[in-house]
C-alpha positions in Angstrom: 27.5 -0.3 -24.9 24.8 1.1 -26.6 20.9 -0.1 -26.5 18.4 1.1 -29.1 15.3 0.2 -27.7 11.4 0.8 -28.9 10.0 1.2 -25.3 6.5 0.2 -25.8 7.9 -3.3 -27.3 9.6 -4.3 -24.1 9.0 -3.4 -20.4 12.7 -4.5 -19.8 16.1 -2.6 -20.2 18.3 -6.0 -20.3 21.0 -3.7 -18.5 21.4 -7.0 -16.3 22.6 -9.4 -19.1 26.1 -10.0 -19.7 26.0 -8.2 -23.2 30.5 -7.7 -23.3 31.1 -11.5 -23.7 30.1 -13.5 -26.9 26.3 -14.9 -27.2 27.7 -18.5 -26.8 29.2 -18.3 -23.9 26.4 -16.3 -21.7 25.5 -17.4 -18.2 22.3 -16.0 -16.7 19.3 -17.1 -14.9 17.3 -15.1 -17.3 17.9 -17.5 -20.2 15.7 -20.1 -21.4 15.1 -22.7 -24.1 12.5 -22.6 -26.6 12.0 -24.9 -30.1 14.8 -23.7 -32.6 17.3 -25.5 -34.7 20.3 -25.0 -36.3 20.5 -21.7 -38.0 23.4 -19.2 -39.6 23.6 -17.4 -36.4 24.1 -17.4 -32.6 20.3 -17.3 -30.8 19.7 -16.9 -27.1 16.0 -16.5 -25.4 15.9 -14.6 -22.3 12.9 -14.4 -19.9 12.0 -11.0 -18.1 8.8 -11.6 -16.4 7.5 -14.6 -18.0 7.5 -12.8 -21.4 10.6 -14.2 -23.7 12.6 -12.3 -25.8 15.1 -13.9 -28.8 18.7 -12.3 -29.0 20.7 -13.2 -32.2 23.8 -12.2 -32.8 24.6 -10.4 -36.5 27.3 -7.8 -37.7 26.4 -4.1 -37.2 24.9 -3.4 -40.8 22.7 -6.8 -41.0 21.2 -6.3 -37.3 20.6 -2.7 -38.3 19.0 -3.4 -41.6 16.6 -6.4 -40.1 15.9 -4.3 -37.2 14.3 -1.6 -39.5 13.0 -4.1 -41.9 11.0 -5.8 -39.0 9.7 -2.3 -37.5 8.4 -1.4 -41.0 6.8 -5.0 -41.3 4.8 -4.2 -38.2 3.9 -1.0 -39.0 2.1 -2.6 -42.1 0.8 -5.1 -40.1 2.3 -7.9 -41.5 2.9 -11.3 -39.5 6.1 -11.1 -37.8 8.1 -11.3 -35.3 8.0 -7.8 -33.2 11.0 -5.7 -33.5 12.3 -4.7 -29.6 16.2 -3.4 -30.2 19.5 -3.3 -31.4 22.7 -3.8 -29.0 25.6 -2.5 -30.4 29.5 -1.3 -29.6 29.5 -4.2 -26.9 33.3 -5.1 -26.9 35.1 -3.3 -24.0 38.1 -1.1 -24.2 41.1 -2.9 -25.6 39.2 -6.2 -26.9 38.3 -7.8 -29.9 34.8 -6.2 -31.6 31.5 -8.4 -31.1 28.8 -8.7 -33.2 25.7 -6.4 -32.6 22.6 -8.2 -31.1 19.0 -8.3 -32.5 16.2 -7.9 -29.9 12.8 -9.4 -31.0 10.0 -10.6 -29.0 9.4 -14.4 -28.8 6.1 -15.3 -30.5 4.5 -17.4 -28.2 2.9 -20.5 -28.4 4.7 -20.7 -31.8 5.6 -23.8 -33.4 8.5 -24.6 -36.0 7.6 -26.1 -39.1 9.5 -29.5 -38.2 7.8 -29.6 -34.6 4.7 -29.0 -36.4 4.7 -31.7 -39.2 6.4 -34.2 -36.2 5.5 -37.7 -35.8 3.9 -38.5 -39.5 1.4 -35.4 -39.8 -2.1 -36.0 -41.1 -2.5 -35.2 -44.6 -4.9 -31.8 -43.4 -2.1 -30.5 -41.2 0.3 -30.5 -44.1 -2.4 -29.3 -46.0 -3.3 -26.1 -43.3 0.7 -25.7 -43.1 1.0 -24.8 -46.8 -2.0 -22.9 -47.0 -0.9 -20.5 -44.1 2.6 -20.0 -45.7 1.3 -19.1 -49.0 -0.7 -16.3 -47.5 2.1 -15.0 -45.7 4.0 -14.6 -48.5 1.1 -13.1 -50.6 1.0 -10.7 -47.9 4.6 -9.8 -47.8 4.1 -9.2 -51.7 1.7 -6.9 -51.2 3.3 -4.9 -48.9 6.1 -4.6 -51.3 8.5 -6.9 -49.3 10.9 -9.3 -51.0 12.1 -11.8 -48.7 14.6 -13.4 -50.8 14.9 -16.8 -48.6 11.6 -17.9 -48.2 11.2 -21.0 -46.6 9.2 -22.8 -44.1 12.4 -22.6 -41.6 12.2 -18.6 -42.0 8.7 -18.6 -40.6 6.7 -19.9 -37.4 3.4 -21.4 -36.8 0.6 -20.4 -34.4 -2.5 -22.8 -34.1 -5.8 -20.8 -35.0 -8.5 -22.9 -34.2 -8.7 -25.7 -36.9 -5.8 -23.7 -38.9 -2.6 -22.4 -38.9 -1.4 -18.9 -38.9 2.3 -18.1 -40.2 4.7 -15.5 -39.3 8.0 -14.3 -40.7 10.7 -14.7 -38.1 14.0 -14.1 -40.3 14.1 -10.4 -42.5 17.7 -10.8 -43.1 17.6 -11.4 -46.7 14.8 -8.8 -47.2 14.0 -6.1 -49.3 11.0 -3.3 -49.1 10.1 -1.6 -51.8 6.9 0.6 -52.9 5.8 -2.7 -55.2 7.2 -5.9 -56.5 7.5 -6.6 -60.2 6.0 -10.2 -61.5 9.7 -10.8 -61.9 10.5 -10.1 -57.9 7.6 -12.0 -56.6 8.2 -15.1 -59.5 11.6 -15.5 -57.9 10.2 -15.8 -54.6 8.1 -18.2 -55.6 11.3 -20.3 -56.9 13.1 -20.3 -53.9 10.2 -21.1 -51.9 9.6 -23.9 -54.2 13.4 -25.2 -53.9 13.5 -24.6 -50.0 10.4 -26.2 -49.3 11.5 -29.3 -51.3 14.1 -29.5 -49.1 12.3 -29.2 -46.0 9.6 -31.4 -46.7 12.4 -33.8 -47.6 14.3 -33.6 -44.5 11.0 -34.5 -42.0 10.3 -37.2 -44.1 13.8 -38.5 -43.7 13.7 -38.1 -40.1 10.0 -40.1 -40.0 11.9 -43.0 -42.0 9.9 -42.1 -45.2 12.1 -40.8 -47.8 9.7 -39.5 -51.1 11.0 -37.6 -53.3 8.3 -37.1 -55.3 5.4 -36.8 -52.8 7.9 -33.9 -51.5 8.3 -32.3 -55.4 4.5 -32.6 -55.4 4.1 -30.4 -52.6 6.4 -27.8 -52.7 4.9 -27.0 -56.3 1.1 -26.5 -54.5 3.1 -23.7 -52.6 2.8 -22.0 -56.3 -0.8 -23.2 -56.8 -1.9 -21.7 -53.6 -0.1 -18.7 -53.6 -1.7 -17.6 -57.3 -5.5 -18.6 -56.1 -5.3 -16.2 -53.5 -3.5 -13.8 -55.4 -6.2 -13.7 -58.1 -8.5 -13.3 -55.7 -7.1 -10.4 -54.4 -6.0 -8.5 -57.5 -7.6 -9.8 -60.4 -10.1 -7.6 -62.7 -13.7 -8.2 -62.9 -16.2 -7.0 -65.4 -19.5 -5.7 -64.1 -22.4 -4.1 -65.8 -24.7 -1.3 -64.5 -26.7 -2.2 -62.0 -24.4 -5.0 -60.8 -23.2 -3.4 -57.2 -24.0 -6.5 -55.4 -21.1 -8.4 -57.1 -18.9 -5.0 -56.2 -19.9 -5.0 -52.5 -19.8 -9.3 -52.5 -15.7 -9.0 -53.7 -14.9 -6.4 -51.0 -16.7 -8.8 -48.4 -14.5 -11.6 -50.1 -11.6 -9.6 -49.7 -12.2 -8.8 -46.0 -13.1 -12.6 -44.8 -9.2 -13.2 -46.2 -7.8 -10.6 -43.9 -7.7 -7.9 -46.7 -9.2 -4.5 -47.3 -9.3 -2.4 -50.9 -6.8 0.6 -50.4 -8.3 2.1 -53.7 -11.2 1.0 -56.5 -10.6 1.8 -59.9 -13.4 1.4 -62.1 -12.7 1.8 -66.2 -15.6 2.1 -68.8 -15.1 -0.4 -71.5 -17.1 -1.2 -74.9 -19.1 -3.5 -73.3 -19.5 -2.3 -69.3 -17.0 -1.9 -66.8 -13.7 -3.0 -65.3 -13.2 -3.3 -61.8 -9.7 -3.7 -60.3 -8.5 -3.3 -56.9 -5.7 -2.6 -55.0 -5.6 -4.6 -52.3 -4.3 -3.7 -48.6 -3.5 -5.9 -46.0 -5.2 -5.4 -42.9 -4.9 -6.9 -39.1 -7.0 -10.5 -39.4 -10.8 -9.8 -40.2 -13.3 -8.3 -37.9 -13.9 -11.3 -35.6 -10.6 -10.6 -34.2 -11.4 -6.8 -33.5 -14.8 -7.6 -32.2 -13.7 -10.1 -29.7 -11.0 -7.7 -28.5 -13.8 -5.0 -28.5 -16.2 -7.0 -26.4 -14.1 -9.0 -23.9 -10.4 -7.7 -24.0 -9.5 -11.1 -25.3 -6.6 -11.3 -28.0 -6.9 -14.0 -30.2 -6.3 -15.1 -33.8 -9.0 -14.7 -36.4 -10.3 -18.5 -36.3 -10.3 -18.8 -32.1 -12.2 -15.4 -31.8 -14.6 -16.7 -34.4 -15.0 -20.1 -32.3 -15.1 -17.9 -29.1 -18.0 -15.3 -30.4 -20.0 -18.2 -31.1 -20.1 -19.4 -27.7 -20.8 -15.8 -26.6 -23.9 -15.8 -29.0 -24.7 -19.2 -27.4 -24.4 -18.4 -24.2 -26.6 -14.9 -24.9 -29.4 -17.0 -26.4 -29.7 -19.5 -23.9 -30.1 -16.4 -21.6 -32.8 -14.9 -23.7 -35.1 -18.2 -23.1 -35.3 -17.2 -19.3 -37.7 -15.5 -17.8 -36.3 -11.9 -17.6 -35.4 -9.9 -20.8 -32.7 -10.3 -22.9 -29.3 -8.7 -21.6 -27.4 -6.2 -23.7 -24.8 -7.7 -25.8 -22.1 -5.8 -23.6 -24.1 -7.6 -20.3 -24.0 -11.1 -21.7 -20.4 -10.5 -22.6 -19.4 -9.7 -19.2 -21.6 -12.5 -17.7 -20.1 -15.1 -20.1 -16.4 -13.9 -19.0 -17.5 -14.2 -15.4 -19.6 -17.4 -15.6 -17.9 -19.4 -18.7 -14.8 -18.8 -19.6 -12.8 -17.8 -16.5 -14.4 -20.5 -14.3 -13.7 -22.9 -17.3 -9.5 -22.0 -17.9 -9.3 -21.8 -14.1 -10.3 -25.7 -13.9 -7.3 -26.5 -15.6 -4.3 -27.4 -13.3 -1.3 -24.5 -13.4 0.9 -26.5 -14.2 -0.8 -27.5 -17.4 -1.7 -23.7 -18.6 1.0 -22.9 -20.6 0.0 -26.0 -23.1 -2.0 -23.9 -24.8 -2.9 -20.1 -25.5 -6.0 -19.3 -23.2 -8.4 -18.7 -26.7 -6.8 -21.9 -28.6 -7.5 -23.9 -25.3 -10.8 -22.9 -24.3 -11.1 -23.8 -28.1 -10.2 -27.4 -27.9 -12.2 -27.7 -24.7 -15.3 -26.6 -26.6 -14.4 -29.5 -29.5 -13.4 -31.7 -26.8 -16.9 -31.1 -25.4 -19.0 -31.7 -29.0 -16.7 -34.7 -29.1 -17.9 -36.6 -26.3 -21.5 -35.4 -26.6 -21.7 -36.9 -30.3 -20.2 -40.4 -28.5 -22.7 -40.0 -25.6 -25.5 -39.4 -28.2 -26.4 -36.1 -25.3 -24.9 -33.0 -24.2 -22.4 -33.5 -22.1 -22.1 -30.8 -19.2 -18.8 -28.4 -19.8 -17.3 -29.1 -16.3 -17.2 -33.2 -17.4 -15.8 -32.1 -20.6 -13.0 -30.1 -18.9 -12.1 -33.1 -16.3 -12.3 -35.7 -19.3 -10.1 -32.8 -21.8 -7.5 -32.0 -19.3 -6.9 -36.2 -18.4 -7.4 -37.8 -22.0 -5.3 -34.9 -23.8 -3.9 -31.8 -22.0 -1.6 -34.1 -19.9 0.2 -35.7 -22.9 0.5 -32.3 -24.7 4.2 -30.3 -24.8 4.2 -27.2 -23.3 4.3 -25.2 -26.8 5.2 -22.1 -25.0 8.6 -23.0 -23.1 11.0 -25.8 -22.7 10.9 -28.6 -24.9 11.9 -32.2 -24.4 15.4 -33.5 -26.0 12.7 -35.6 -28.4 11.4 -32.5 -29.9 14.3 -30.6 -29.8 15.4 -32.5 -33.6 12.2 -30.9 -35.1 12.9 -27.5 -33.9 13.9 -25.0 -36.6 13.4 -20.9 -36.3 15.3 -18.1 -35.4 18.3 -17.6 -36.7 
């Protein structure tokens, strides 16, 4: 047996797993059930000290190829599952050859699209899902990645405050190039539209509403959403001398969308100058980085924006007191100790895996705002927490770990 691992990606050696047996026949105390559906390959999930890993059987060449692609995408800052390793040469001497196994880190609190759209989703939830999918496709294409099988089934979605963030979960058919041609991008978009049309039809059929026209219109929206974002990132712009404010505004818009300019070219024309940007994928915007720097909390971009707003409001309240306002660092320390940590500690331990910490705190703040609007006064946070736990959280599924039989029908992802 041969195990190839990325040390920083996993604090486990996986040596206690029955690698010499076919994956579908495994019996191990480490096996766990997480949301997924029918795929082309056998996929199992294991738990090491609370960290989940996905194991997918593939022919040796495909496993090595997907492992390399996922590592390359990770190095380029693309939202994709993290490659952990490849296990090969699994058969015992004299026995039939077994496929290799690709090991990836499971994306905690992620939702397959069917689960995200289960039970007649509100139109705005579907809008957010399609926006997230289109942005993922733009990010992949800007990085030179041709997906080849772009579909909702091959992505996972995580809650990001009021939005969704999409992650690539299956790179098996992908190709990495220095730059994609317009033809390659268009072909990927055609595949996406066809696949999304079929996937939305499946969802509506499961909900007892077969509406082919609506599914076709929504699938066609993928291309429109993609083109709007692609144009915002890559379109050339006419400038006149002294219009540097427009240049700065364009760079700010890129940053807000989670991109940066790798190179800027300004070409003189008969009527002025033409600005051409070379957009580069970066980690989601400065709110996430600022929150991580100040608090050590790792969150999605919109979650980070919401938490930072609460930190700023808390600091303003401190400044209204008789003592001088604390520094930003001191205020953040007090916010963590007096607001964030006590609020999460008030949630019963058995319910904390219903949402990741940043999303849970965001939803608690949203619930407090809702209660305050209804009451016509500001509701104390501890009162809002107690009401949220009983009125909302107890009825939510555990998104990180196990799913019930009813929800399992909606799960697709990995494989």
